[in-house]
All heavy atoms as a GROMACS GRO file, in nm:
protein
  615
    1MET      N    1   1.029   0.376  -0.906
    1MET     CA    2   0.962   0.279  -0.826
    1MET      C    3   0.810   0.286  -0.846
    1MET      O    4   0.757   0.397  -0.856
    1MET     CB    5   1.000   0.301  -0.675
    1MET     CG    6   0.893   0.271  -0.580
    1MET     SD    7   0.923   0.309  -0.405
    1MET     CE    8   1.073   0.392  -0.404
    2LYS      N    9   0.753   0.167  -0.860
    2LYS     CA   10   0.604   0.160  -0.883
    2LYS      C   11   0.542   0.080  -0.769
    2LYS      O   12   0.585  -0.030  -0.744
    2LYS     CB   13   0.580   0.096  -1.016
    2LYS     CG   14   0.430   0.092  -1.050
    2LYS     CD   15   0.410   0.032  -1.184
    2LYS     CE   16   0.262   0.013  -1.215
    2LYS     NZ   17   0.238  -0.058  -1.343
    3ILE      N   18   0.447   0.136  -0.704
    3ILE     CA   19   0.374   0.077  -0.597
    3ILE      C   20   0.229   0.074  -0.626
    3ILE      O   21   0.168   0.180  -0.668
    3ILE     CB   22   0.398   0.154  -0.457
    3ILE    CG1   23   0.542   0.170  -0.424
    3ILE    CG2   24   0.312   0.081  -0.344
    3ILE    CD1   25   0.610   0.054  -0.379
    4THR      N   26   0.159  -0.045  -0.611
    4THR     CA   27   0.014  -0.051  -0.621
    4THR      C   28  -0.046  -0.082  -0.491
    4THR      O   29   0.004  -0.174  -0.415
    4THR     CB   30  -0.018  -0.162  -0.722
    4THR    OG1   31   0.038  -0.132  -0.851
    4THR    CG2   32  -0.172  -0.181  -0.739
    5ILE      N   33  -0.149  -0.008  -0.454
    5ILE     CA   34  -0.218  -0.041  -0.327
    5ILE      C   35  -0.353  -0.090  -0.367
    5ILE      O   36  -0.440  -0.014  -0.427
    5ILE     CB   37  -0.231   0.085  -0.238
    5ILE    CG1   38  -0.093   0.144  -0.210
    5ILE    CG2   39  -0.311   0.058  -0.117
    5ILE    CD1   40  -0.091   0.280  -0.145
    6LYS      N   41  -0.383  -0.214  -0.344
    6LYS     CA   42  -0.511  -0.276  -0.373
    6LYS      C   43  -0.595  -0.275  -0.248
    6LYS      O   44  -0.552  -0.325  -0.144
    6LYS     CB   45  -0.496  -0.419  -0.417
    6LYS     CG   46  -0.443  -0.430  -0.560
    6LYS     CD   47  -0.444  -0.578  -0.603
    6LYS     CE   48  -0.442  -0.581  -0.752
    6LYS     NZ   49  -0.463  -0.723  -0.801
    7TYR      N   50  -0.713  -0.214  -0.259
    7TYR     CA   51  -0.798  -0.193  -0.144
    7TYR      C   52  -0.942  -0.247  -0.171
    7TYR      O   53  -0.985  -0.238  -0.286
    7TYR     CB   54  -0.795  -0.051  -0.094
    7TYR     CG   55  -0.858   0.039  -0.193
    7TYR    CD1   56  -0.994   0.073  -0.191
    7TYR    CD2   57  -0.782   0.093  -0.296
    7TYR    CE1   58  -1.054   0.154  -0.288
    7TYR    CE2   59  -0.837   0.177  -0.394
    7TYR     CZ   60  -0.981   0.208  -0.388
    7TYR     OH   61  -1.034   0.284  -0.482
    8CYS      N   62  -1.014  -0.280  -0.068
    8CYS     CA   63  -1.151  -0.320  -0.087
    8CYS      C   64  -1.240  -0.191  -0.087
    8CYS      O   65  -1.252  -0.124   0.014
    8CYS     CB   66  -1.191  -0.414   0.031
    8CYS     SG   67  -1.364  -0.465   0.012
    9GLY      N   68  -1.295  -0.168  -0.202
    9GLY     CA   69  -1.384  -0.053  -0.211
    9GLY      C   70  -1.512  -0.073  -0.143
    9GLY      O   71  -1.573   0.020  -0.089
   10GLN      N   72  -1.561  -0.200  -0.140
   10GLN     CA   73  -1.690  -0.227  -0.080
   10GLN      C   74  -1.686  -0.200   0.070
   10GLN      O   75  -1.788  -0.162   0.127
   10GLN     CB   76  -1.720  -0.374  -0.108
   10GLN     CG   77  -1.858  -0.420  -0.076
   10GLN     CD   78  -1.881  -0.561  -0.126
   10GLN    OE1   79  -1.788  -0.643  -0.128
   10GLN    NE2   80  -2.001  -0.588  -0.165
   11TRP      N   81  -1.573  -0.220   0.133
   11TRP     CA   82  -1.561  -0.199   0.275
   11TRP      C   83  -1.511  -0.062   0.316
   11TRP      O   84  -1.478  -0.031   0.428
   11TRP     CB   85  -1.469  -0.307   0.341
   11TRP     CG   86  -1.536  -0.444   0.344
   11TRP    CD1   87  -1.652  -0.481   0.281
   11TRP    CD2   88  -1.492  -0.559   0.414
   11TRP    NE1   89  -1.678  -0.613   0.304
   11TRP    CE2   90  -1.582  -0.665   0.390
   11TRP    CE3   91  -1.382  -0.583   0.493
   11TRP    CZ2   92  -1.567  -0.790   0.442
   11TRP    CZ3   93  -1.367  -0.710   0.548
   11TRP    CH2   94  -1.457  -0.810   0.521
   12GLY      N   95  -1.485   0.025   0.213
   12GLY     CA   96  -1.451   0.161   0.236
   12GLY      C   97  -1.309   0.190   0.276
   12GLY      O   98  -1.276   0.275   0.356
   13TYR      N   99  -1.215   0.110   0.216
   13TYR     CA  100  -1.074   0.121   0.252
   13TYR      C  101  -0.999   0.225   0.164
   13TYR      O  102  -0.876   0.241   0.179
   13TYR     CB  103  -1.002  -0.013   0.239
   13TYR     CG  104  -1.045  -0.119   0.339
   13TYR    CD1  105  -1.014  -0.251   0.312
   13TYR    CD2  106  -1.125  -0.088   0.442
   13TYR    CE1  107  -1.054  -0.351   0.402
   13TYR    CE2  108  -1.166  -0.187   0.531
   13TYR     CZ  109  -1.127  -0.321   0.510
   13TYR     OH  110  -1.169  -0.417   0.596
   14LYS      N  111  -1.068   0.296   0.073
   14LYS     CA  112  -1.000   0.390  -0.018
   14LYS      C  113  -0.928   0.497   0.061
   14LYS      O  114  -0.812   0.528   0.029
   14LYS     CB  115  -1.100   0.453  -0.109
   14LYS     CG  116  -1.035   0.542  -0.212
   14LYS     CD  117  -1.132   0.599  -0.311
   14LYS     CE  118  -1.060   0.683  -0.412
   14LYS     NZ  119  -1.155   0.732  -0.515
   15SER      N  120  -0.985   0.551   0.169
   15SER     CA  121  -0.919   0.659   0.241
   15SER      C  122  -0.791   0.607   0.307
   15SER      O  123  -0.690   0.682   0.317
   15SER     CB  124  -1.009   0.722   0.349
   15SER     OG  125  -1.049   0.625   0.439
   16LYS      N  126  -0.789   0.487   0.355
   16LYS     CA  127  -0.666   0.425   0.415
   16LYS      C  128  -0.558   0.410   0.301
   16LYS      O  129  -0.441   0.436   0.329
   16LYS     CB  130  -0.697   0.290   0.478
   16LYS     CG  131  -0.789   0.304   0.601
   16LYS     CD  132  -0.818   0.167   0.655
   16LYS     CE  133  -0.916   0.162   0.766
   16LYS     NZ  134  -0.909   0.259   0.868
   17ALA      N  135  -0.604   0.368   0.186
   17ALA     CA  136  -0.509   0.353   0.072
   17ALA      C  137  -0.447   0.491   0.037
   17ALA      O  138  -0.330   0.499   0.010
   17ALA     CB  139  -0.574   0.291  -0.043
   18GLN      N  140  -0.531   0.588   0.032
   18GLN     CA  141  -0.484   0.728   0.003
   18GLN      C  142  -0.378   0.773   0.104
   18GLN      O  143  -0.278   0.837   0.065
   18GLN     CB  144  -0.598   0.825  -0.009
   18GLN     CG  145  -0.682   0.800  -0.131
   18GLN     CD  146  -0.810   0.886  -0.132
   18GLN    OE1  147  -0.875   0.910  -0.036
   18GLN    NE2  148  -0.846   0.922  -0.259
   19VAL      N  149  -0.404   0.748   0.228
   19VAL     CA  150  -0.307   0.792   0.333
   19VAL      C  151  -0.175   0.721   0.312
   19VAL      O  152  -0.067   0.786   0.319
   19VAL     CB  153  -0.365   0.759   0.478
   19VAL    CG1  154  -0.258   0.777   0.583
   19VAL    CG2  155  -0.481   0.850   0.507
   20VAL      N  156  -0.179   0.590   0.288
   20VAL     CA  157  -0.051   0.520   0.261
   20VAL      C  158   0.014   0.576   0.134
   20VAL      O  159   0.141   0.595   0.138
   20VAL     CB  160  -0.076   0.363   0.255
   20VAL    CG1  161   0.047   0.290   0.211
   20VAL    CG2  162  -0.126   0.314   0.390
   21GLY      N  163  -0.059   0.596   0.036
   21GLY     CA  164  -0.006   0.648  -0.091
   21GLY      C  165   0.063   0.786  -0.064
   21GLY      O  166   0.173   0.812  -0.114
   22ASP      N  167  -0.004   0.871   0.008
   22ASP     CA  168   0.057   1.005   0.040
   22ASP      C  169   0.178   0.994   0.119
   22ASP      O  170   0.274   1.066   0.101
   22ASP     CB  171  -0.047   1.090   0.113
   22ASP     CG  172  -0.165   1.131   0.029
   22ASP    OD1  173  -0.159   1.122  -0.096
   22ASP    OD2  174  -0.265   1.178   0.086
   23GLU      N  175   0.187   0.898   0.214
   23GLU     CA  176   0.304   0.878   0.294
   23GLU      C  177   0.424   0.837   0.205
   23GLU      O  178   0.537   0.884   0.221
   23GLU     CB  179   0.288   0.774   0.401
   23GLU     CG  180   0.204   0.813   0.520
   23GLU     CD  181   0.182   0.706   0.620
   23GLU    OE1  182   0.245   0.595   0.613
   23GLU    OE2  183   0.104   0.724   0.716
   24ILE      N  184   0.396   0.751   0.110
   24ILE     CA  185   0.503   0.704   0.020
   24ILE      C  186   0.552   0.821  -0.063
   24ILE      O  187   0.677   0.838  -0.076
   24ILE     CB  188   0.452   0.591  -0.066
   24ILE    CG1  189   0.419   0.463   0.012
   24ILE    CG2  190   0.552   0.565  -0.178
   24ILE    CD1  191   0.339   0.361  -0.061
   25LEU      N  192   0.464   0.898  -0.114
   25LEU     CA  193   0.499   1.010  -0.201
   25LEU      C  194   0.571   1.125  -0.126
   25LEU      O  195   0.654   1.198  -0.184
   25LEU     CB  196   0.376   1.066  -0.274
   25LEU     CG  197   0.318   0.973  -0.377
   25LEU    CD1  198   0.184   1.025  -0.430
   25LEU    CD2  199   0.417   0.952  -0.497
   26GLU      N  200   0.546   1.138   0.000
   26GLU     CA  201   0.618   1.238   0.086
   26GLU      C  202   0.769   1.201   0.090
   26GLU      O  203   0.851   1.291   0.087
   26GLU     CB  204   0.566   1.244   0.224
   26GLU     CG  205   0.432   1.319   0.238
   26GLU     CD  206   0.383   1.316   0.381
   26GLU    OE1  207   0.455   1.303   0.475
   26GLU    OE2  208   0.258   1.325   0.398
   27VAL      N  209   0.798   1.075   0.102
   27VAL     CA  210   0.935   1.029   0.118
   27VAL      C  211   0.996   1.002  -0.021
   27VAL      O  212   1.119   1.025  -0.044
   27VAL     CB  213   0.943   0.907   0.208
   27VAL    CG1  214   1.086   0.852   0.212
   27VAL    CG2  215   0.896   0.940   0.346
   28TYR      N  216   0.921   0.950  -0.112
   28TYR     CA  217   0.967   0.914  -0.249
   28TYR      C  218   0.879   0.982  -0.351
   28TYR      O  219   0.796   0.926  -0.410
   28TYR     CB  220   0.952   0.756  -0.267
   28TYR     CG  221   1.036   0.678  -0.167
   28TYR    CD1  222   0.969   0.620  -0.059
   28TYR    CD2  223   1.170   0.665  -0.186
   28TYR    CE1  224   1.045   0.545   0.034
   28TYR    CE2  225   1.244   0.587  -0.091
   28TYR     CZ  226   1.182   0.531   0.015
   28TYR     OH  227   1.253   0.460   0.104
   29PRO      N  228   0.907   1.116  -0.371
   29PRO     CA  229   0.820   1.198  -0.456
   29PRO      C  230   0.821   1.150  -0.601
   29PRO      O  231   0.726   1.182  -0.681
   29PRO     CB  232   0.877   1.336  -0.446
   29PRO     CG  233   1.010   1.325  -0.385
   29PRO     CD  234   1.010   1.195  -0.313
   30ASP      N  235   0.923   1.073  -0.648
   30ASP     CA  236   0.924   1.022  -0.787
   30ASP      C  237   0.859   0.892  -0.804
   30ASP      O  238   0.853   0.838  -0.918
   30ASP     CB  239   1.067   1.013  -0.839
   30ASP     CG  240   1.134   1.153  -0.847
   30ASP    OD1  241   1.064   1.255  -0.866
   30ASP    OD2  242   1.261   1.165  -0.831
   31ALA      N  243   0.805   0.833  -0.698
   31ALA     CA  244   0.738   0.706  -0.699
   31ALA      C  245   0.609   0.713  -0.779
   31ALA      O  246   0.548   0.821  -0.779
   31ALA     CB  247   0.712   0.649  -0.565
   32LYS      N  248   0.578   0.607  -0.842
   32LYS     CA  249   0.440   0.597  -0.909
   32LYS      C  250   0.357   0.512  -0.821
   32LYS      O  251   0.382   0.391  -0.804
   32LYS     CB  252   0.458   0.540  -1.044
   32LYS     CG  253   0.533   0.630  -1.141
   32LYS     CD  254   0.537   0.574  -1.279
   32LYS     CE  255   0.601   0.679  -1.364
   32LYS     NZ  256   0.692   0.632  -1.466
   33VAL      N  257   0.260   0.577  -0.758
   33VAL     CA  258   0.165   0.504  -0.667
   33VAL      C  259   0.028   0.490  -0.731
   33VAL      O  260  -0.030   0.596  -0.767
   33VAL     CB  261   0.158   0.576  -0.532
   33VAL    CG1  262   0.060   0.504  -0.436
   33VAL    CG2  263   0.294   0.588  -0.466
   34MET      N  264  -0.016   0.376  -0.746
   34MET     CA  265  -0.150   0.347  -0.804
   34MET      C  266  -0.240   0.289  -0.701
   34MET      O  267  -0.201   0.198  -0.627
   34MET     CB  268  -0.134   0.261  -0.929
   34MET     CG  269  -0.053   0.315  -1.035
   34MET     SD  270  -0.028   0.211  -1.187
   34MET     CE  271  -0.142   0.081  -1.173
   35LEU      N  272  -0.363   0.338  -0.697
   35LEU     CA  273  -0.467   0.280  -0.616
   35LEU      C  274  -0.556   0.193  -0.704
   35LEU      O  275  -0.598   0.241  -0.808
   35LEU     CB  276  -0.541   0.385  -0.546
   35LEU     CG  277  -0.470   0.487  -0.457
   35LEU    CD1  278  -0.570   0.583  -0.386
   35LEU    CD2  279  -0.386   0.417  -0.354
   36GLU      N  280  -0.584   0.072  -0.658
   36GLU     CA  281  -0.661  -0.019  -0.742
   36GLU      C  282  -0.766  -0.084  -0.652
   36GLU      O  283  -0.737  -0.134  -0.545
   36GLU     CB  284  -0.571  -0.129  -0.799
   36GLU     CG  285  -0.638  -0.218  -0.893
   36GLU     CD  286  -0.536  -0.317  -0.953
   36GLU    OE1  287  -0.432  -0.273  -1.004
   36GLU    OE2  288  -0.566  -0.441  -0.949
   37VAL      N  289  -0.891  -0.079  -0.699
   37VAL     CA  290  -0.998  -0.143  -0.619
   37VAL      C  291  -0.991  -0.292  -0.627
   37VAL      O  292  -0.976  -0.350  -0.732
   37VAL     CB  293  -1.136  -0.092  -0.678
   37VAL    CG1  294  -1.249  -0.160  -0.597
   37VAL    CG2  295  -1.152   0.060  -0.672
   38GLY      N  296  -0.997  -0.351  -0.505
   38GLY     CA  297  -0.996  -0.497  -0.493
   38GLY      C  298  -1.124  -0.538  -0.435
   38GLY      O  299  -1.232  -0.468  -0.450
   39SER      N  300  -1.128  -0.646  -0.359
   39SER     CA  301  -1.250  -0.698  -0.303
   39SER      C  302  -1.223  -0.780  -0.176
   39SER      O  303  -1.106  -0.807  -0.146
   39SER     CB  304  -1.326  -0.782  -0.400
   39SER     OG  305  -1.247  -0.895  -0.439
   40GLY      N  306  -1.328  -0.820  -0.107
   40GLY     CA  307  -1.316  -0.912  -0.001
   40GLY      C  308  -1.234  -0.871   0.118
   40GLY      O  309  -1.165  -0.952   0.179
   41GLY      N  310  -1.234  -0.741   0.152
   41GLY     CA  311  -1.157  -0.688   0.261
   41GLY      C  312  -1.009  -0.676   0.232
   41GLY      O  313  -0.930  -0.658   0.325
   42GLN      N  314  -0.972  -0.682   0.107
   42GLN     CA  315  -0.832  -0.671   0.065
   42GLN      C  316  -0.768  -0.540   0.096
   42GLN      O  317  -0.830  -0.433   0.082
   42GLN     CB  318  -0.830  -0.700  -0.086
   42GLN     CG  319  -0.685  -0.696  -0.142
   42GLN     CD  320  -0.688  -0.726  -0.291
   42GLN    OE1  321  -0.785  -0.689  -0.356
   42GLN    NE2  322  -0.581  -0.782  -0.341
   43PHE      N  323  -0.640  -0.545   0.146
   43PHE     CA  324  -0.557  -0.428   0.156
   43PHE      C  325  -0.412  -0.476   0.140
   43PHE      O  326  -0.354  -0.524   0.236
   43PHE     CB  327  -0.577  -0.354   0.290
   43PHE     CG  328  -0.516  -0.218   0.291
   43PHE    CD1  329  -0.596  -0.106   0.255
   43PHE    CD2  330  -0.384  -0.194   0.316
   43PHE    CE1  331  -0.544   0.022   0.255
   43PHE    CE2  332  -0.329  -0.068   0.317
   43PHE     CZ  333  -0.407   0.035   0.278
   44ASP      N  334  -0.366  -0.460   0.021
   44ASP     CA  335  -0.231  -0.509  -0.016
   44ASP      C  336  -0.149  -0.396  -0.066
   44ASP      O  337  -0.203  -0.314  -0.147
   44ASP     CB  338  -0.236  -0.621  -0.123
   44ASP     CG  339  -0.308  -0.746  -0.078
   44ASP    OD1  340  -0.311  -0.769   0.044
   44ASP    OD2  341  -0.361  -0.819  -0.162
   45VAL      N  342  -0.024  -0.385  -0.032
   45VAL     CA  343   0.071  -0.293  -0.090
   45VAL      C  344   0.174  -0.375  -0.163
   45VAL      O  345   0.246  -0.452  -0.108
   45VAL     CB  346   0.135  -0.203   0.021
   45VAL    CG1  347   0.226  -0.099  -0.040
   45VAL    CG2  348   0.029  -0.134   0.108
   46ILE      N  349   0.176  -0.350  -0.294
   46ILE     CA  350   0.264  -0.432  -0.380
   46ILE      C  351   0.368  -0.346  -0.441
   46ILE      O  352   0.344  -0.244  -0.497
   46ILE     CB  353   0.170  -0.495  -0.493
   46ILE    CG1  354   0.055  -0.575  -0.439
   46ILE    CG2  355   0.261  -0.582  -0.585
   46ILE    CD1  356  -0.061  -0.601  -0.524
   47TYR      N  357   0.488  -0.389  -0.426
   47TYR     CA  358   0.609  -0.325  -0.479
   47TYR      C  359   0.624  -0.384  -0.618
   47TYR      O  360   0.695  -0.484  -0.642
   47TYR     CB  361   0.727  -0.356  -0.392
   47TYR     CG  362   0.849  -0.266  -0.409
   47TYR    CD1  363   0.935  -0.251  -0.307
   47TYR    CD2  364   0.880  -0.196  -0.526
   47TYR    CE1  365   1.046  -0.163  -0.311
   47TYR    CE2  366   0.985  -0.120  -0.539
   47TYR     CZ  367   1.070  -0.103  -0.433
   47TYR     OH  368   1.180  -0.025  -0.448
   48GLU      N  369   0.563  -0.318  -0.718
   48GLU     CA  370   0.562  -0.370  -0.856
   48GLU      C  371   0.704  -0.376  -0.914
   48GLU      O  372   0.738  -0.473  -0.987
   48GLU     CB  373   0.473  -0.284  -0.946
   48GLU     CG  374   0.327  -0.280  -0.901
   48GLU     CD  375   0.246  -0.398  -0.931
   48GLU    OE1  376   0.299  -0.494  -0.996
   48GLU    OE2  377   0.132  -0.405  -0.884
   49SER      N  378   0.792  -0.284  -0.883
   49SER     CA  379   0.926  -0.279  -0.942
   49SER      C  380   1.004  -0.402  -0.896
   49SER      O  381   1.091  -0.443  -0.971
   49SER     CB  382   0.992  -0.147  -0.895
   49SER     OG  383   0.921  -0.037  -0.930
   50ARG      N  384   0.978  -0.450  -0.776
   50ARG     CA  385   1.049  -0.569  -0.729
   50ARG      C  386   0.962  -0.700  -0.734
   50ARG      O  387   1.007  -0.803  -0.692
   50ARG     CB  388   1.091  -0.547  -0.580
   50ARG     CG  389   1.177  -0.421  -0.567
   50ARG     CD  390   1.326  -0.454  -0.588
   50ARG     NE  391   1.401  -0.338  -0.595
   50ARG     CZ  392   1.484  -0.297  -0.501
   50ARG    NH1  393   1.494  -0.363  -0.392
   50ARG    NH2  394   1.556  -0.193  -0.516
   51ARG      N  395   0.839  -0.681  -0.772
   51ARG     CA  396   0.749  -0.792  -0.796
   51ARG      C  397   0.719  -0.876  -0.666
   51ARG      O  398   0.723  -0.995  -0.666
   51ARG     CB  399   0.796  -0.882  -0.903
   51ARG     CG  400   0.807  -0.816  -1.038
   51ARG     CD  401   0.857  -0.906  -1.139
   51ARG     NE  402   0.879  -0.829  -1.262
   51ARG     CZ  403   0.819  -0.862  -1.373
   51ARG    NH1  404   0.742  -0.967  -1.385
   51ARG    NH2  405   0.847  -0.783  -1.480
   52TYR      N  406   0.690  -0.805  -0.559
   52TYR     CA  407   0.646  -0.872  -0.441
   52TYR      C  408   0.553  -0.788  -0.354
   52TYR      O  409   0.549  -0.668  -0.368
   52TYR     CB  410   0.762  -0.932  -0.361
   52TYR     CG  411   0.854  -0.829  -0.290
   52TYR    CD1  412   0.821  -0.784  -0.164
   52TYR    CD2  413   0.965  -0.784  -0.356
   52TYR    CE1  414   0.900  -0.692  -0.100
   52TYR    CE2  415   1.046  -0.691  -0.286
   52TYR     CZ  416   1.017  -0.647  -0.164
   52TYR     OH  417   1.094  -0.554  -0.100
   53ILE      N  418   0.484  -0.855  -0.262
   53ILE     CA  419   0.391  -0.789  -0.175
   53ILE      C  420   0.465  -0.734  -0.052
   53ILE      O  421   0.525  -0.819   0.019
   53ILE     CB  422   0.274  -0.881  -0.131
   53ILE    CG1  423   0.200  -0.920  -0.259
   53ILE    CG2  424   0.183  -0.813  -0.034
   53ILE    CD1  425   0.090  -1.024  -0.235
   54LEU      N  426   0.463  -0.608  -0.032
   54LEU     CA  427   0.525  -0.545   0.088
   54LEU      C  428   0.445  -0.573   0.215
   54LEU      O  429   0.496  -0.596   0.324
   54LEU     CB  430   0.540  -0.394   0.071
   54LEU     CG  431   0.657  -0.344  -0.002
   54LEU    CD1  432   0.639  -0.193  -0.028
   54LEU    CD2  433   0.789  -0.373   0.065
   55PHE      N  434   0.313  -0.562   0.196
   55PHE     CA  435   0.225  -0.574   0.310
   55PHE      C  436   0.088  -0.624   0.263
   55PHE      O  437   0.037  -0.592   0.159
   55PHE     CB  438   0.198  -0.432   0.367
   55PHE     CG  439   0.104  -0.430   0.493
   55PHE    CD1  440   0.159  -0.439   0.620
   55PHE    CD2  441  -0.030  -0.421   0.477
   55PHE    CE1  442   0.079  -0.445   0.730
   55PHE    CE2  443  -0.111  -0.424   0.586
   55PHE     CZ  444  -0.059  -0.437   0.713
   56THR      N  445   0.034  -0.720   0.343
   56THR     CA  446  -0.101  -0.766   0.312
   56THR      C  447  -0.178  -0.780   0.445
   56THR      O  448  -0.134  -0.837   0.541
   56THR     CB  449  -0.098  -0.904   0.231
   56THR    OG1  450  -0.235  -0.942   0.213
   56THR    CG2  451  -0.019  -1.013   0.306
   57LYS      N  452  -0.296  -0.731   0.444
   57LYS     CA  453  -0.384  -0.739   0.561
   57LYS      C  454  -0.427  -0.880   0.590
   57LYS      O  455  -0.449  -0.919   0.704
   57LYS     CB  456  -0.508  -0.642   0.537
   57LYS     CG  457  -0.597  -0.637   0.654
   57LYS     CD  458  -0.707  -0.533   0.622
   57LYS     CE  459  -0.839  -0.561   0.687
   57LYS     NZ  460  -0.904  -0.681   0.646
   58ASP      N  461  -0.433  -0.962   0.485
   58ASP     CA  462  -0.466  -1.105   0.504
   58ASP      C  463  -0.373  -1.172   0.599
   58ASP      O  464  -0.417  -1.254   0.679
   58ASP     CB  465  -0.468  -1.176   0.367
   58ASP     CG  466  -0.590  -1.145   0.285
   58ASP    OD1  467  -0.691  -1.099   0.338
   58ASP    OD2  468  -0.590  -1.180   0.161
   59GLU      N  469  -0.246  -1.146   0.597
   59GLU     CA  470  -0.150  -1.210   0.689
   59GLU      C  471  -0.136  -1.146   0.819
   59GLU      O  472  -0.106  -1.210   0.920
   59GLU     CB  473  -0.015  -1.218   0.620
   59GLU     CG  474  -0.010  -1.309   0.503
   59GLU     CD  475   0.128  -1.314   0.436
   59GLU    OE1  476   0.224  -1.263   0.487
   59GLU    OE2  477   0.136  -1.376   0.324
   60THR      N  478  -0.154  -1.014   0.829
   60THR     CA  479  -0.130  -0.940   0.949
   60THR      C  480  -0.256  -0.914   1.029
   60THR      O  481  -0.252  -0.879   1.146
   60THR     CB  482  -0.066  -0.801   0.925
   60THR    OG1  483  -0.152  -0.726   0.836
   60THR    CG2  484   0.068  -0.817   0.852
   61ASN      N  485  -0.376  -0.928   0.967
   61ASN     CA  486  -0.505  -0.895   1.029
   61ASN      C  487  -0.513  -0.755   1.081
   61ASN      O  488  -0.579  -0.728   1.182
   61ASN     CB  489  -0.534  -0.995   1.144
   61ASN     CG  490  -0.554  -1.137   1.092
   61ASN    OD1  491  -0.624  -1.157   0.990
   61ASN    ND2  492  -0.494  -1.229   1.154
   62ARG      N  493  -0.447  -0.657   1.012
   62ARG     CA  494  -0.451  -0.520   1.053
   62ARG      C  495  -0.408  -0.440   0.929
   62ARG      O  496  -0.362  -0.487   0.835
   62ARG     CB  497  -0.349  -0.493   1.165
   62ARG     CG  498  -0.206  -0.516   1.132
   62ARG     CD  499  -0.109  -0.493   1.243
   62ARG     NE  500   0.027  -0.521   1.205
   62ARG     CZ  501   0.110  -0.442   1.142
   62ARG    NH1  502   0.066  -0.322   1.096
   62ARG    NH2  503   0.231  -0.478   1.112
   63PHE      N  504  -0.425  -0.304   0.946
   63PHE     CA  505  -0.374  -0.216   0.847
   63PHE      C  506  -0.238  -0.170   0.880
   63PHE      O  507  -0.196  -0.177   1.002
   63PHE     CB  508  -0.464  -0.090   0.838
   63PHE     CG  509  -0.602  -0.119   0.782
   63PHE    CD1  510  -0.710  -0.141   0.868
   63PHE    CD2  511  -0.619  -0.135   0.648
   63PHE    CE1  512  -0.836  -0.166   0.821
   63PHE    CE2  513  -0.748  -0.164   0.597
   63PHE     CZ  514  -0.853  -0.186   0.683
   64PRO      N  515  -0.155  -0.119   0.785
   64PRO     CA  516  -0.020  -0.074   0.818
   64PRO      C  517  -0.023   0.048   0.914
   64PRO      O  518  -0.114   0.131   0.906
   64PRO     CB  519   0.043  -0.042   0.681
   64PRO     CG  520  -0.073  -0.018   0.589
   64PRO     CD  521  -0.187  -0.103   0.642
   65GLU      N  522   0.074   0.049   1.001
   65GLU     CA  523   0.083   0.163   1.094
   65GLU      C  524   0.150   0.279   1.015
   65GLU      O  525   0.214   0.260   0.914
   65GLU     CB  526   0.172   0.126   1.212
   65GLU     CG  527   0.109   0.017   1.297
   65GLU     CD  528   0.200  -0.032   1.406
   65GLU    OE1  529   0.302   0.032   1.432
   65GLU    OE2  530   0.165  -0.138   1.468
   66LYS      N  531   0.134   0.400   1.070
   66LYS     CA  532   0.187   0.516   1.013
   66LYS      C  533   0.341   0.496   0.990
   66LYS      O  534   0.414   0.459   1.086
   66LYS     CB  535   0.164   0.639   1.098
   66LYS     CG  536   0.218   0.767   1.036
   66LYS     CD  537   0.172   0.888   1.123
   66LYS     CE  538   0.238   1.017   1.072
   66LYS     NZ  539   0.185   1.061   0.945
   67GLY      N  540   0.388   0.518   0.870
   67GLY     CA  541   0.532   0.507   0.840
   67GLY      C  542   0.582   0.366   0.813
   67GLY      O  543   0.698   0.352   0.774
   68GLU      N  544   0.499   0.268   0.838
   68GLU     CA  545   0.542   0.127   0.826
   68GLU      C  546   0.578   0.094   0.683
   68GLU      O  547   0.686   0.030   0.659
   68GLU     CB  548   0.436   0.033   0.876
   68GLU     CG  549   0.469  -0.114   0.873
   68GLU     CD  550   0.366  -0.204   0.927
   68GLU    OE1  551   0.257  -0.153   0.979
   68GLU    OE2  552   0.390  -0.325   0.931
   69ILE      N  553   0.499   0.132   0.587
   69ILE     CA  554   0.524   0.099   0.448
   69ILE      C  555   0.653   0.166   0.399
   69ILE      O  556   0.737   0.104   0.329
   69ILE     CB  557   0.410   0.137   0.358
   69ILE    CG1  558   0.285   0.056   0.397
   69ILE    CG2  559   0.439   0.109   0.209
   69ILE    CD1  560   0.296  -0.094   0.401
   70VAL      N  561   0.674   0.292   0.442
   70VAL     CA  562   0.793   0.366   0.396
   70VAL      C  563   0.917   0.297   0.449
   70VAL      O  564   1.023   0.279   0.382
   70VAL     CB  565   0.788   0.509   0.445
   70VAL    CG1  566   0.917   0.582   0.422
   70VAL    CG2  567   0.678   0.583   0.373
   71LYS      N  568   0.908   0.240   0.574
   71LYS     CA  569   1.024   0.170   0.630
   71LYS      C  570   1.048   0.042   0.555
   71LYS      O  571   1.164   0.005   0.532
   71LYS     CB  572   0.997   0.140   0.778
   71LYS     CG  573   1.009   0.257   0.867
   71LYS     CD  574   0.976   0.224   1.012
   71LYS     CE  575   0.971   0.349   1.097
   71LYS     NZ  576   0.926   0.319   1.234
   72LEU      N  577   0.945  -0.028   0.518
   72LEU     CA  578   0.955  -0.156   0.438
   72LEU      C  579   1.020  -0.126   0.305
   72LEU      O  580   1.106  -0.206   0.257
   72LEU     CB  581   0.822  -0.220   0.424
   72LEU     CG  582   0.761  -0.281   0.549
   72LEU    CD1  583   0.619  -0.326   0.524
   72LEU    CD2  584   0.844  -0.395   0.605
   73ILE      N  585   0.982  -0.014   0.240
   73ILE     CA  586   1.044   0.015   0.110
   73ILE      C  587   1.190   0.050   0.132
   73ILE      O  588   1.277   0.005   0.050
   73ILE     CB  589   0.972   0.142   0.047
   73ILE    CG1  590   0.832   0.098   0.010
   73ILE    CG2  591   1.055   0.196  -0.068
   73ILE    CD1  592   0.738   0.215  -0.031
   74GLY      N  593   1.224   0.118   0.240
   74GLY     CA  594   1.362   0.158   0.264
   74GLY      C  595   1.457   0.042   0.292
   74GLY      O  596   1.580   0.052   0.271
   75ARG      N  597   1.401  -0.072   0.333
   75ARG     CA  598   1.485  -0.191   0.362
   75ARG      C  599   1.534  -0.253   0.237
   75ARG      O  600   1.623  -0.336   0.237
   75ARG     CB  601   1.406  -0.294   0.444
   75ARG     CG  602   1.380  -0.247   0.580
   75ARG     CD  603   1.310  -0.356   0.660
   75ARG     NE  604   1.265  -0.308   0.784
   75ARG     CZ  605   1.176  -0.363   0.866
   75ARG    NH1  606   1.128  -0.480   0.830
   75ARG    NH2  607   1.148  -0.311   0.980
   76ASP      N  608   1.467  -0.227   0.119
   76ASP     CA  609   1.505  -0.292  -0.003
   76ASP      C  610   1.616  -0.216  -0.076
   76ASP      O  611   1.612  -0.112  -0.111
   76ASP     CB  612   1.381  -0.312  -0.093
   76ASP     CG  613   1.289  -0.410  -0.029
   76ASP    OD1  614   1.331  -0.501   0.030
   76ASP    OD2  615   1.163  -0.392  -0.041
   0.00000   0.00000   0.00000
């Protein structure tokens, strides 16, 4: 499984992206999690293996809650 977390570096979202990436790797140690610098307040978690966005801050107006991304991955 390959997951990309795109985060806004300008607004300092890297630490939030790292936390989400670590949560994913705790449950799915074989996952490939990539952090990618985006822009404009972006915070997207993209399930590359399935080719869709699991979570986007643009639609929810918030960051993912603890464990939320792992639950979304588990539904697939």
